[in-house]
N, C-alpha and C positions, 0 to 999 in steps of 0.2 A: 404513493402507494407504499405499502409495506411488502414485505418478500413473503408474507405467511402464505399467500395463496399460491406461490409458487412451489412450496415445500410439500413434499408428500413422503412422510415418515423419514425426515430428515434428509431427503434426496431431491436435488434438482434434475430431474429427468433421471437419466444414469449415474449422475454423479454425486458425491456427497456420502452420507452416512456416517456411522461410528465405528470404526475399528480400533478399539481401544482395550486396555487390559482390565479384567474383570474387577479389580481393585478401585478403579476409577470409575465405574459405572454409578454408584450413587452421586458422585461429583456432578457428573454431566446431567442427572435426573433433577438434581437440586438446582443446577445453574440454570438449566432451560427454563423451569418452573419460576425462578426468581427472576430471571430477565423479563419473561411475560409479563408477571406481576408489576415489576417495576416500570415496564414501558407502558402500560396502562394507567399508572398511577400518577395523577396530576402533581402531587408533591415531588415526586422523583423527577418528572419532566420538568417542572418550575425550577429546581435546584440544578439541574443539568443545563438548561436553556440559559439560566442566569450566569453559570460558570462560562459557558461559551462566550457570552457576551463581555463579562466583566474580567474573566481571567485569561481567556484565550484570545480576546479581540475581535470577536466576530459582530457583524458580518465581514468578510473580506471582500474587497472590492472586485468588480468584473471589468477589467481595463481594456480599452481599445489599443491594440498593439500597432499603430500606424506604419512605423518603419519595416515592422515584420510582415504585416499586411503587403507593403509594397514589393518586398522581395518574393512573396508567394503569390503575387496576383490576386489576392482572394481577401476578404475581410476577416481577420483574425483578432479574437479577444482572448485575454489571458484571465482566467480565475485564479486570484492571487492568493492561493494557500501558503506561499512563502511569507507571507506577512502575519500569519498566524504564530502565537506565543510559541516559542522554541524553533520556529523557522519552517515548519512543514504542517501537512495535514494529520500528521500522527497524533498530535494532542487531542483531537476530537475523540477518538476511541480510548485512548489512555485514561482521559478525565471520567468518561462514561464507565468504562471497565472497574476503574478504582471507586467510584460512587457504588458500583453494584456490589463489589467485594465487601466494602464497608456495611452496606444494608445487609449482607449474607453474615456478618460476623468473621470474616476471615481476618487474620492478623499479619500475614507476610505476603507479599506480592513478589512474584518472579516474572520475568519477560526474556523474550529472545530478541536480539537485533543483528541487523546487517550492517546497513550505513549508519545506523548508530542513532538515526532520528527517532525511532520509535523508543529505544532505551533511554534517551534524554526526555522524550515525552513522558513515558512512565515514570521515570526517577522524578521529574517535575511535578506530576501529579501526586505522588507518594510523599513527596516533600511538604506538598499543599496540606495533604490529609494526616500527615503525621505518622505514616506505616513504613514499616522497613521494607528495603527493595533489593532484590538480586537480580542483575541483568546476566544472561549468558550470551557470550559475542565470540565469533571465530577469532583465532589468535591472528590469523592473516587480516582480517577485517580491522582488528585491534591497531594494527600497525598503520593501514592507510587511512583510518578515520580516527586517528589520536585525538584531536580536538574534542570529538564526541566523547570519547572516553573520559577524557579530562573533566568534561562538564559533567557527566553522570557521577564521577567520584565527588566533585564539588557539591553536588546535589545531595550528597549522602548514600548514594547506591553503592553497593558492592560490584564489582564487574568481575566476572569468571570467565577466564580463556577456555575456549573449546579447543582442543589440540588434535582431535581425530580427524580423518577423511581430509577435506579439503580446506578444514580449519575456517570455514564460511558459515554462511547464514543456515544452511541445512544441519550443519554439525551442532551450531549453537541451538537451534530447535531441539536436536536429538538430547542435549544435556539438560535443557531445561524440563523436557517430559520425563526424563529420568529422574530429576529432583521431585517434579511433582509427584510421580509413583510412590517415591519414598516418604512424601510429606502430604499424603492427601487430605488431612483434616483441616490444617490450619492454614493452607496456603492456596491463594488464587493465581492462576497462570493467566496473565494479560497476554493473549496472542495478539501479534501486531498487524497481521494481514487477514484478508479474507480467505483463510485457509485452515486446515484442521478439521477435527470432527465436529459434527452439528453439536450445538448451536453456534459455534464461534463464526462461521462465514456469515450467518445471517445477523448475529449480533454486531460485528464490525461493520457490515454494510448499513445497517440501521443506524449505528453512532455516527457514521460519516455521511449519511443521507442530507445532512445540513449542507453540504456543498451544493447538491443538486438543487435543493430547496432554495437557497439563496441565488442561484443561477436563474432559476425560473422566474423569481421575483425581480431581478434586475433585467432580464430580458423583457419582461412585461413593462416595467417602467420605461425602458428605452425604445419600445415599440419594435423589438427584433425577434425574429423567429430563427432560432439556429437550424441548419442543416447536417452539421455535422458536431459530435462530441468527441474529442480526443484526448488520450490519456496514456501514460506509459503503464506496461504490465509487468509485474514482477509477481507477487502474490495476489495483488489487484486491487488493494484497499481504497487507494486514490480515484481509480477509475468506478468503482462500484459507488462511490459516494457520490461522483458526478452523474453517473447512468441512471441510478436508482429510480428518480422521479419520471424519467423518460423512457422506461422499459415498454411501455405501452403506446408511446407516441412515434409518429412519423419523424423520426430523426436518426440518421446514421451514428452507430456507435463504433468507434474505431479505438482498438488497443493496440499499443507499440510495445513489442517484446524486444529484448536484448539479444542481437545477432552475435555478439562477441565479436571473434575474428572471422565471422562468417558462418552461416547456418550449417553448410556442409563441411565445415573445418574440423568439427569434433570439438571445438571449443566455443560453446554456444550456451545461451539460456533461453532460445526460441522453443519454449515447451509446446505450445500450441502446433506450431509448424512442423516439429522435428519429433514431438514425443507421441506416446500412446496410453491408452487407460492402464492406470495401475493404482497401487494403494502406495499413499505416502503420507507420514505423520497423521495417521488415523482417519484418512478420507480418500475415497475413490475419485480420481480426478486425471488430468492428463499430466504424464510425467517423462523426463527424460531416463530411459533404461534400456538396457541391452537385450538381447534374444532370450537371456535366461532369467530377466526380471530384475536384474540388480540396478540400483540406481547409478546413473551415470553422474559425473561431476558436470556441473554447470559453469560457465564462465562469462563474465562481462567486467568492463572496466568499472562499472556502477556496482558497488556492494549491496545496495538495495534491489538490484534485479538479478543477481548471481544466485537464482534457486532453481532448482531441477523440476519444479511442479508450478502448479497454478491454482487458483482458488476454484472450487467446484462450480460455482455459479458462472464463472467466466468459460470454463470447459463446456457447460451447457448451452450458454449462449452462442458460442462459436460452433458448436456441433449442430445447433438449429439454423445457423445463418443470421441470427440476430446481432451477432457481434462480428465486426471486420477487423482482421488481424494482419499485421505486417511486422517485419523485423528490421532493426537499424543496427550497425557494427558499430564499434568502439569508435574508431576514428571520426566515422560520419557525426555520431553524437558529441565528441569534444569539439568538432569544429562549430558545430550548431550551438553549443553551449558559449562557446567564445563569441561567436558572431551575435548572439542575443546580448551578451554583455556589453559589446561595443554599439550595437543599434538601438537597444532599448534601456539601456542603463540597469538590466537585471541580469545578476549572476545566477544562474539557475542550477538546481542540483543536476547531476550527471544522469539520474533517473529522468527527470524531465526532458534533458536535453535530447533524448531518444524521440520523444513525441515531437520535438521541435524540428528535429532532422527531418522527419518524415512529411511534415507539412511544407518544407521546402521543396520536396521531390514529388510530392502527390500531383496528379493531373487534374488540376482545377479547370472549371470554366469560366470562373470569375464572378458568378452569381451567389456563390455559397456563402454563408455565413457560419464561421468555424469557431468554436469554444474550446480552447485548450486548457487543461488542468495543469496550472504551473504549481506543482504539487510541493516544492521545498526549494529552498535557497541552497547554493552552491559554496558557501563557506568550508563545509566539510570536505569539498573536493577539490581545495585549492592546490593541493600537491599534484593531482592529476592535470589540472588545468596548466599550472605553471610549468610542467615539464613537457609541455607540447608546443607544437608551432604556432604562429599566429594565425587567425582565421583566414579561410580562403574567401575571396571575394566572388 
């Protein structure tokens, strides 16, 4: 399915919308029209799908995780997005938006990034397209994700440090928004997750819907009927990519947020569990805020989940009961990531490790078929992994 039937004037239920400066209004009108036209254009679709196949390396496998399944006491399969070019699902959206920007005649690409995977994906797409690229990244994230900073620069991107606030993803997004406001005519902002003003949540979800499409095809060929789809939740792009084709089917959707040092510790990124409705980065959604509506700092050992908001569609799905959510703390995610490395031979991104940890503690009957979106590889997280203890048995 597409998301269009779920959208009413840019909203998913009470969440979404466009809370933007007036000088960007024309950009958003043009962007929505351009995306709608491109998404229905067979030529655009053909070029996009060809790039997913030949450049990104799709389809990615749906792999039976036998030893992980033994640990959980239930059948678990990994959707191997870590095997996509650049090492994560982010490249699906980056390629799609850069193609769209080129179609619109834009000459400069900007992006924000937390863990660096979206920045690398956007820089990669821009290198392929021959377009200049500027990536905004929190100064703290630049320190803990230095390999990805180096990769972006090797690809020709300019990486600008955001040194305000917590110097993480929220602040990088603020800096990118400021730049776009100052350069609205020739610049396209490639938002990396299903957040921000309409039509970004819809576009990002559609560009990542290939994840769920391939999962459905692989399940059909293997005669499998999934009962649970599990993914980590930061802004929510990898989760929506997996969930999108299944929104109207009888399968449980499970999103795992970053509990940080504990959901009640004051150092958490569990937005759906601890947040409340508010406006962040141009959309109404669930956010971490104080009693006066000021944005609270999020915390997670995972840079990609360290965000005080959530995509508006996820907020809607959670509010209607369609999406089941839980939170996993830093230490449990680390241990799950290490355990996956030792038992499955896969070093997962710390974002994915949160979802892995949840499968270990969930109350399974043993009859379920669980598909976990292994959204990225953990090369970028080696510093965190190597500074922790050995995995618990």
